[in-house]
N, C-alpha and C positions, 0 to 999 in steps of 0.2 A: 469273403474278405479275410486276408491273412494267410490263406492257403497258397501253396506254391505250385508252379507248373514249369515245364521245360520248353525252351524255345531257342532254336539255333545254337544248341550247346550250352545254353545258360539256364540257370534256375532263377525264375522270377517270382514275385509275390503279387497276388491280386490286392489292389488297394481297397479301402473302405470308402466307397463313393456315397456321398450324402445328397448331392444334387445332380440331376441329369437334365441337360438342355438340348433338345433334339429339334433341329431345323433341317428338313429334307430327309426323306426316307421313312420307312414303315417297318420297324423290326418285327411286328406281328405278322408280317408277310415272310420275311427272309430268314428269321432266326429259327433255330430248331428247338424242340421240346418246349412248346409254348407254356405249358403249365409250370415248368421250372422258371421260365422267363417272368411269368406273372408273380411268382413268389419272390424273385429277385427285385422286381420293380417295387414291391411292398417295402423293401428294406430302406429305400431312399427317403429322405425327408420331403423332397420336392421334385416333381417331374414337370418340366415346361416343354411345350410342343408348339411348333409352327405348323399349321395345317390348313388345307383348303376344304376339307370335309371331315366327317366323324369317322375316321379310321379307328381300328382297335387301339392303336397307340394313343390317339387323341382321347379316346374314351377312358384310358387309364391315367390320363394326366391330371395334375392338380390345377395347372393353368394352361389354357389353350389360347394362343394368339392367332387369329384368323389371318392368313396371308393370301396374296394374289396368286393366281395361276398364270401360266404363260401368256394367255390371250389378254390378260388384264394388266400387263406390265411391259416395260421397255427393256430390251436386251440386245446383245449381238450373238448370232449363232455361228459357230465354227469350231473346228478341232484340227489336230495335227494330221489327221487322215483324210481331210476333206478339202478339196481345192476351192470351195466356195465359201465366202464370208458374207453373211446375210444380216441385214437390219431386221430386228424383230420388233415391229411397232405394235403398240397397244391397239387392240381391235375393239374392246368394249371397256367401259368403266368398271372398276372393282365393285363386286356385289357386297352389300351390307357394310360391315366394318372391316373388310379385308384390306390389308395394307402390304406394300412391298416389304420383304425382309430387311432391305436397307433402311427403310423408314423406321421399322421397329428397333433395329439395332442402334440407329442414330439417337432415338429417344431414350433408349436405355443408357447409351453413353452419356447423354446429357444429364441423366439422374446421377451418374457417377462423376460428373464434372469433367467429362472428356469428350464432349460433342465435337469441338473444333479439331481435336487430335484425330478423331475417328473419321469425320467427313472431309477434312482438309478443305472445308469451305465449298465443296462441290455437291450439287444435287445429282440425281440419277443420270440425266442427260449429259451433264458436264463430266461425270465419271466415264461414261461411254465414249465421249469425244477424247478424253485423256487416254483411255486404253486403246483407242483406234489410232492415235497419232503415231506411235512407233511403226505400225504397219504402213501407214502412208509414207513416212520418211524412208523406210526401207525400199518400198516400191519406187519412189522417186530416184533414189540413189542408183537403182538398177536401170533407170531409163524406161520404166514401165508406167502404164496409166496409173496415176495416183490421185484419185478424186478427193476433194476436201470432205470433211465429215458431213457437212450439209448435203453435198452431192451424193455421198454414200447413203445417208439416211433417207433421202428422197427416192433412191433407186431400188432395184431388185437384188442388189448384191454385186460383188466383184469376184472375178476369178483370180486366184493366187498362183504364182509360178510354182511349178513342181519340178523336183529333181528327177532325172531319168532313172528308171528302174534298172539298175545295173547288177542286181543280185546282192548288193550291200556287202556286209562284213563277211558272210560265208563265201560269196563268190571271190572276194579278194583273197581270202584264206586259201581257197582251193587253187587259185592261180599262183600264189606265192606264200606257202605256209610259213617260211622263215621271215619274210618281209612284212607279212600282214597277220601276225599271230592273233589267236582268240584271247579273250580276257580270262582264261582259265590259268591255274598255276603253271601248267606246262606249255601254255600257248596253243594246245591242240584239243581236239575233241576227246573228252575223258569219259570212259565207261565206268571207271572207279574213281571215287573222290576220297582221298586220304583224309581230308578235313572232316567230311561227314562221318567217315568210318571212325575217326578219332573221338567223336562225341559219344560213341558207345550206346546209341539208342536201339533198343531191341526192335522197335517198330519202324526203323528207317536205317537199314545198313548202308554201307558206302557204295553199293552197286545195285543195278536193277535186279529184282527178284520177285517171285510170287509169295505173298504172305496169306495165310489162311484168314478168312473173314473173322472179324472180332465179334460179329453178331450173326451167326449162321441161322438158317431156318430151324425152328423147333416145333414140336407137336402143338405148342400153344400159339406159335406165330409161324406157320409153315409157308407163307407166301412172301415173295420178295416184292416190296413196293418201290417203284420208280417214280420219283417226284420231279417231273420235267417242267421246263418253262412253258407257259400257256401260249396258245395260238391266237387268242382273242383279245389280248391286252399285253402291255409291257409290264412284266412283273405283276403287281397288284393295282396298277394305276387305272383309275376310272372303272373299277370293277362293277360299279353301279350303272355304267352306261349300257345303252341298248345293245351294242355289239357283243359285250361280254355276257350280259344276262340272257341274251337271245340264244346263246349256245348252251345254256344250262337246261336241266330237266327238273321241273317242279321246284325251281329255285336253287337246285343243288348242283355242285360241280360234278362232272361225269368221270367215273372210274371205269377203265376198260379191263376186262378179264377174259380168259380163254373159256370156250364153251365147256370143256371138261371140268374146269374148276368151278364154273357156275353151276353145272349140272350136279356135281357132288354136294353142293350146298343148297340146292333147291332155289337157285336164283335165276330169274328170267330177265330178259332185256327190258329195261325201264324200271325195274324194281328199285326202291330205295334200300340201300344196304348200309351196314355199320362196319367200318374198319376199326380195328382196335389192337392194342398190345399193352404192355405193362406201363406205358407212359401216358396213354390217353386213348381217345376215340373220336371219330368224326362220321358224319353221314355223307353219303354221295349217291348219285344215280348210276345204276349199273348199265354198262354197254357191253354186251357179249360180243366178242370179236375174235375170230380165229387168226387174226393177224398179229396177235400178241402171244408170246410164248407161254406154255403151260407152267404153272407155278409162279407167274409174274402178274402183278396188277400195276396199272399205271394211272396216277392221279396228278394232274398238273397243279402247280402252286398258284397262289394269287387270290383265291376266294377269301374275302375279308373274314377274319376270325370272328365267330359268332357263338359264344358259349351258351348252352341252354340254361345254365344257372351260374351267373357270374360269381356267386359266392362259394361255389364248389371248387376245391383245390384241383380236382381232376375232372373238370366239366367237359362234357362232350361238345365238340363243335358241330352245329347242325348244318353248316354251310358247305363243308368239304375242304377245310384247310389241312393239308397233309402234315404240316409242321407240329401238330399236336402229337404226331406219331414218331417223328424223326429224333435222332440222338444229338444231344448237345455235347459232342466230343470232337476233338481235332483229328485231322487226317493222320498226323504223326507228331511226335515230340519235336521234330525239326521245324515244321511250318505251322502247326495248329490250324490248318486250312479247314474249309467247310466240308462236312460229310452229310449234308442235308438231302442229297439226291437219292439215297438208297437206305432202306431199312426193312424190317420184317413185320408182317401183320397177319391177322386172321380176318376173314370177311364173313358176315352173316346177313341174311335177309332181315330188314328192320320191319317189325310187325306192329309197333305201337302207333299212337297218334303222332302225326307228323308235326314237329314243332315249327312255328313260323320263323321266317328269316327276319332278323332285326338288326343285321349288321350295318345297315345304312341309316338307321333311325338315330336321332340325337339321344344321348343318355338322359335318364330321368333327372329333371331339375336344371338341365343346361339352358343357359340364356341364349336367345336367338341372336 
């Protein structure tokens, strides 16, 4: 808090945040340098989390409000890239004290004296009908089938009309550059941006170029780690499920490395290994694979963060979360994008007693 950073040509200041309210998402999956994140979370006075399970984020919270999952709530499924609009009906009643986010927020609004302003007098089903109505009206105006909300809710979904794929803005620009200019300052494709160049950022010049890595391999961390999206889950969702856990080895996420790199470190296929650098360490199960490049190891994200000693500022994750290793730095001063996919590490065979996986257990003292 109070330090500055650069973003799109501006110097901005980090605020001093005292309360964090997190509804949806799990930063202990997708954020980098998790030990630094843990220290940051200690600075706030209060952390409130909506969750369906004991994720690492929920375990760090002061207040956890159990919320419903998709199968326990009513909603409408659809997006701008999907021609199908789907009623998402509740399939099972909520488990335990789980409640819809809407119900939680409505009750909080009531405590603030603003329930009517927040709900506008509608329950969940009435809000869904209210949100569906503009689509029904638009379909009717086009002379297309426009079922009532009751008909829509009882059915399997409706097909929405789609515009023809005519190549969009770029096709129009190609056909008539003067009559259909792009939204750049010149109206044309620009290889050089005078605006970006004018910011004077050393890590983001005004034209495409190769820049040397800011964290190249070193003798202490000679291997390049690729932290990709997992094949057995969406991000970290339902990591405790059978499909995700079934793809692990001895409860750990699997890291792939080249036979030459494994041989040089005395690592055999199936060994539990320790990946480490100056930011932290994690355990994973080795898979020796000649399909990966020498000098590169690959460990997917999404294993729920599981520190062997929660009180240790640099605790090792025993489950295999690569974000204990990645850097919490932006891609450039222009965008401050995520750099969590690549970092450098060393790998060694783990010879100690294997710690248990506790990532899915309720924290000590948690109420059911």
